[in-house]
N, C-alpha and C positions, 0 to 999 in steps of 0.2 A: 432381627429387631422387632418386637410386636407392634403391629398397629393400633390405632386408638381404636376403642370399640365405638360401634355405631349408635349405642344407646336407644334401641328400637322402641323399647317400652316407656322410657321418658318421653321420647319424641311423640309417640303416639298420643300419650297421656295429655301433653300439651297440646297438640293438634286437636283432641276430643274436647278438651276444655275450651279452646278458642272458638270451635265450631258449635258447641252447644250453646255457648252464652256470649255471642257477639256484640250484645247490647252493651256489656259491662266492660269497665276499663281494663287495660292490661298494663302491668308493669313492665320495666325495661328486661328484668330478667326471663320473665314468661315469653316476651315476644323474641327474645334472643334464642331460648330453647326451640321454639318453633320454626324460627328462621335458619337455625343449624341444621335442621333435617331437610330443609326445603331449598335451601340456597345452591344454585347450579354450580357456582365457581368451588364452593367448599366440597361439594359431591365429587367434581372433577378432580381436585387436588386429592380426594381420599381415594379415589380409583386410581390415580396416578400413582400413589404410594403403594398401594397391592400390586400394582403391575411392576414397579421397580423392585419389590420384595420377590416376585416370581422370577424377574430376570437374574437377581443375586443367585437364587437356587439353581437357575440354568447354569450360571457360569461355575458353580460348585460341581457340576456334573463332570466338568473337565478332569477332576481329581478323583474321581470315583470309578470303580470298575465298570467296564463295557462287557457284557454278555450277549451272544446273538446266536439264533440257531438258523442254521441252513440246510435246505432240503432241496433235492431235484430228481428228476425222471428223465432218462434218456432213452431213445431208440437209436441204434446203430446198425450200419451196413458194412461188411468187411468182405475184401476181394484180395485173396492171397495167392500169389503165384510162386511157387518154388520149383526149381529146376525143371521149368516147363509144365509142371503140374499146378493147374490153378483151382481153387475152391472159393465158393461165396456163401456166405451165410449173414444172417442178421440176429441180433441179440439185444436185450434190453438191460440198462444199467440203473440202479437206485441208488442214490447218495444221502446220507445225513450226516452233519456233524454240529457240534456245539463249540464255538470259538470265544473264548474271553481273553480281555488283556487289562492290565493295571498299570497305570502311569506311575513310575517310579521317580522320574526326574523331568519334570517339564515346569520350567521358570514361568514361561508365558501363561499357563493355564492358572498357576498360583496367583500371579499378579491380577489376572482377568477375574478370579474370584474375590480379591480385595478391592477391586474397582467396583464389582457388583454389590458389595456390602457398603460400600461409601456412597455409591448411587442412591441405594436404598435409604440411607441415612439423609441423603440429600432430599429426597422426595418428601420425607417427615418433616424436614424444616421448612419446606415449601408448603406443606399443609398447615404447619403452625401458622407461617405468614399469611396464609389465606384466612385462616380463622381469625387473626388479629385483625385483618381489613374486613372481615365481617361484623366484628364488634364496633369498629368505627363506622362502617356504613350504616348499621342499624342506628346507633346512637344518633347519628347525624339525621336520619329519616324521622326518628322519634321525636327528636327537639325541635325539627322542622315543622312538624305538624304542631307542637306546642306553640311554637312561635308565631305560625299562621294564625292559630286560635286567638292568640294575645292580640295579633294585629286587627283581626276582625273584630273583636270586643271592644279594642280602644277606639276603632273607627266608628262603630255603633255608638259607643258613649259619647264621642265628640259629635256625631251626628245629632244625638238627643239633646246634647247641651247647647248646639247652635240653632236646633228648632226652638228650645226654650227662649234663646236670646233673639230669635226672629219673631216669635210672638210676643215678648216683651217690647221690641222695637216697634211692632205694629200698633200695639195699645198706646204707647207714647205718642205715636204719629196721630192716633185717632183724637187723642185728647189735645194735641197742640205742643206736647213737649219736646218732640223730636222732629227730624226731617226724613223726607222719603229717602235721601241719601242712606239712613242706618238700616231701613229695611231691605234697600237693595243690596246693600253689602253683606247683610245676614244671608238674604236669598242666594247670593253668589256662594257663600261659603257652605250652605246647606246643599247647593247643587254638587260643589266640589266634594263634600263628605259623601254624598251619594255615589258620585263615580267613584271614590275610593273604596267605598263598601262593595261595590261590584267586583272590583280588581281584587280586594282581599278574599272575598267568597270564591273567586275563581283560583286564586293561590291556595286556599285551603284544601279545595277539592283536588287539586294536582298533588299536594304534598299528602293527602291523605291515599290517594293511589299509589303514591311511590312506596308509602310504607306497607300497603297490602300487598302490593306485588313482591316485596322483599321477604314478607313474611308467609304469603301463600294462603291468606285469609282474608275475608271481606269484612270491611266494617271496623277496623281496629280503632280503638279510642284510648291513647295514653293516659297515664295518671299526670296530672299536673304537679309542678313543684309545690310544697308545703311553705307556707308563709308564717313567720319570716324565716329566711335562709341565710346561712352562713357557708360560704363556698370555701371549700377546702382549698389549701395552698399547695403546691407542688413540694414533695419531700423526696429527697434532700433539697435545701434551697440553694445550691452551688450548681451552675450549669455545667462546669467542668465535669462534676461527677456523673451527671446525665451523659455527658459527651464520652465518658470513659466506659459506661455502660453500653452505651451504643455501639462503641468501635469493638467490643467484645461479645455482645449478645444478639445484636440486630441481625435478623434472619437473613437479610441481604449481605452481610458481612460474613455470616457462617457459610453461606451458599458460596461465596467467593473464595473462602479459604477451601472449602472441599473441592470446589472446581480446580483450585490449584493442586490440591493433593492428586486429584484423578489425572490432571494432566502430567504430573510427575511419574504417577505409575504408567500411563502411557507410554512415556519415553523409556522407562525401564523395560516394558513389556516389548518395545522396538528394538531395543538393545538385545534383549534376549533371543532375537533372530539368529544371531550368531552362535549361540550356545547349542550343545547337542541335547537330544531327548532320548530317555532310557524307558523302555515299556518291558513289562513282564508279560509274555503271551503264552496261553495254553489253549490246546485244541484236543477235540477226541472226535473221530469221525468212522463210519462204517459204509461200505460199498458192497452191494450186491448184485450179482448177475444171474436172474433166475433161469436164463437159457444157457448158461455157460459163458465161459470166459475164453474167447479165441487166443489171447495172448498167453494163457496158462500152458506150461509145457506137459503137464500131465492132465489128462481128462479134460480137454478143452471143451467138451460139450456137457459137462456135469455142473449142476448147480454151485455156484462160487460164492464166496463171502469174504470180506476183509475188514479187519478193525485196525484203524490207526490212533494212536494218541501222542502228543508231544508237548513240551514245556521249554520255554527258553527266554533269554533276554534279548531284546533287539535294541541296537543302538543306531539312532540316526544323527549326523552332524552335518549341516550344510557347510560347504565349502565355498562355494561362490553362486551368488544369487542375482548376477547383473547389476550390482549397486542398488538393489532395491531395498534392501536393509538399510544401509547408509543414508539414502534418500529419506526413507521413513524417519529415521532417527532426527535428520534435520528438521523434518516437518514437524514432529512432536515437540522438539526444543523450541521452535518458534510459536506452537501454540501455548506451550508453558509460558513463554515470555508475556504472551498476549494475556492469559489468566492472570498473572502477576500483576500487569498494569491494570486490568478490569477491577481487581482486588483494590489496588490503590485508589482508583477512581471511586469504587463504591464506599470506602472508609471516608474519603473526604465528603463526599455527598451526604453521607449519614451523619457526619459530625455537624455538618452545615445545616441539615434539616432539623437536627436535634436542638441545636443553639436557636434556630427560629422557633420552633415549636415551644421552647422554654421562655424565650422573650415573649412570645404571643400570649402564653399564659399569664405573666406578670403584667403585660399591657393590658390584658383584659381584666384582672382584678383590679387595676387602677382605674380603668374605664367604669367598672360597676361602682365603684367608691364615689365616684366622681358623678356618675348619673344618679346616684342615690341622693347625693346633696343638690345636684340639678333638680330632682323631681320634688324635694321639699321646697326649694325656693320658686319653682315654677307654681307650686300651689299657693304658695303666699303672694307671689305676683298676681295670679288670677283672683284671689279674694280682695286684693286692694283694687284691681280694675275694676271689678264688679261693683265695690262699693263706691268708687269714684264715679262711675256711671252714673249710679243712682243718685248722687248728690250734685251730679253735673260738671265735674271736674275731669271725666274721662269721656272719650267718645266711643261709639260702638266698635270700631273697628280695634280699637285697644283691647276689649274684653274678647274678641274673636280672636286676635293674635295671642292673648294670654292661653286662651283655652288650646288652641293648637299647639302652641309649644309644651303645654303640660302633657297632653296625650302623646305627642311626639317623643318627649322625654321618655314617658312610661313604656312606649314601644321599644325605643332603643335600649332601656335598661333590661326589659325582659330578654331581648335578643343577646345582649351583653352576656347575662346570666348563663344562657344556653351555650354562647360560644365558649366561655370558659370551662364549662363542664365536658364538651367535646374537646377542647384543647387539651385538658389533662389527659384524656385518652389517646389522644394523637401523640402527647409527648412520650407516654409509656410506649406506645407503637414504636416511636422513633428510636427509643432507647432498647426495643427488643424484649421488654418486660411485661408487655399487655397480656392479661388473662382474662377468662371469664370471671374469675372472682374480683376482678376490679370494677366490675359493674355493681357490685353489691354496695358499696358506700354511696354511689350515686343512686342506687335504688331506693335506699334509705332516705335520700333527700325528697323522695316524692310522696304524695299523700297516699295513705295505705287503704283508703276507700274510694269508691266511685266518684269521680268529681260532680259537684254541684253546678259547675259553672259551665258544664258541656255547651259548646257553641253549635247552633244549628244553622245550615246553610240552605238559603232561601233556593228554592227551584228556580232554574233558568227560565225567564220571561218568554213567552211565545214570540216568535218573529213578526214583525207588523210592517207593513210597506207604508203605512200612512204616518206622516210626521206628526209628533206632538204638538198640539195646539199652542200657539204662543202665550206665555202667562200661566199654563197649567203646572200643576205641582209634579216634581220629579217623580219617576216611576218607583213605586215601593214607598214612597214617604207617606207619612202620616199627618203631613201639614197641608190645610186646604189651599186651593189656589190663591193666588195673591189678586186682591181687589185692584182695578184699574187704580193708576197712581193720580194722586191728586197734584194740583200745582204747588211746587216747592214754597213752604211759608217762610223759607229765609228770605 
């Protein structure tokens, strides 16, 4: 069975494109092409498939002719005593022969070849499973970076909104329209947003490093999702249809069936130990005595040469092997039962995983719809609280809570969308139908141009053993230090 091509030119072009323009954003398909030629697990599975094909060819050799050349040189000493008369002499012998054999009936060799071909097919299935796993791992890393970027953007937007609310509370305190409590509450929220920003920046660094390591290039920048977005639903919409596909096509199930077939072949090969083998053998050889042949009756000292050729059929029938064959059959039957039990376990596990993946996607789509409604409601609530704070019917903490709720909802909504897209790929992986072409519909949901919302990560602050002064502004904030608090005017 032919192995999949390595696509060296396409992979080299993708790697050069990523290396020449690392600052540009990359689509999901571009990164998959680069990762396919770099991922160690995929390369290992490909090498294993090639080795399995070579092992199958080795097993086929047991059915093909075997030809060998034999040659030798020998120096002999002969001491002959006949009727009291002894004579001694030395002589040289040169031998050469060609020996060939052709198996005519060897059932164990035939079964071994069938096993080798089945194991080569099994290695190809394992390669396909590894490639499916690469698609899911790359997509997860891709959307993890986008989710981390969204998180950082939302935290920074929340920080800016809290800073504006803090400045508003300070002005109101200066003119006597608010208490110092409003400023303190806003300052606390600002400090919390700063801490969340630092954590979000670090999370983005880690997620980008994971994507870079998977692709083998540095500075990867994924394309974000286009807005507005309509998430696709799983097709077909019946969970049983997905389960039926999984129990037929999932790589683990296919591997289990192949393993059971190989175990059955091993049992047949063990039983073949009782059967006879028939081989066709032929040989031709020549012996030379340059100093004469002492055993020759005529002219024993003359130069001597003999040529022999033969052809025949050899039958070998084992009659008793010390119960080794019977015990081998018992062993293979037990291993066959084990392979059958393993297959049953894999089928049940795959069916359960497929159902969980299907309902996970369905639940994710429901969460996206609910979070979209919650986003609109949170925005309306924030606007109402801001207006109520200006007219004096709401307090500052209400506005801060509404801001936090809005940005938390937006972050959860972005994460839920990414989870649905990855969940669709996991569902196809669970059913055994995932292909690189399945990335194309998701790739079409991304922006086709470089994003204008690229999130920059601030450099890590230098270590300092001096604690920050009490009342100073948080590190990296654009808000001036708070003035000493005045007595509460309440």
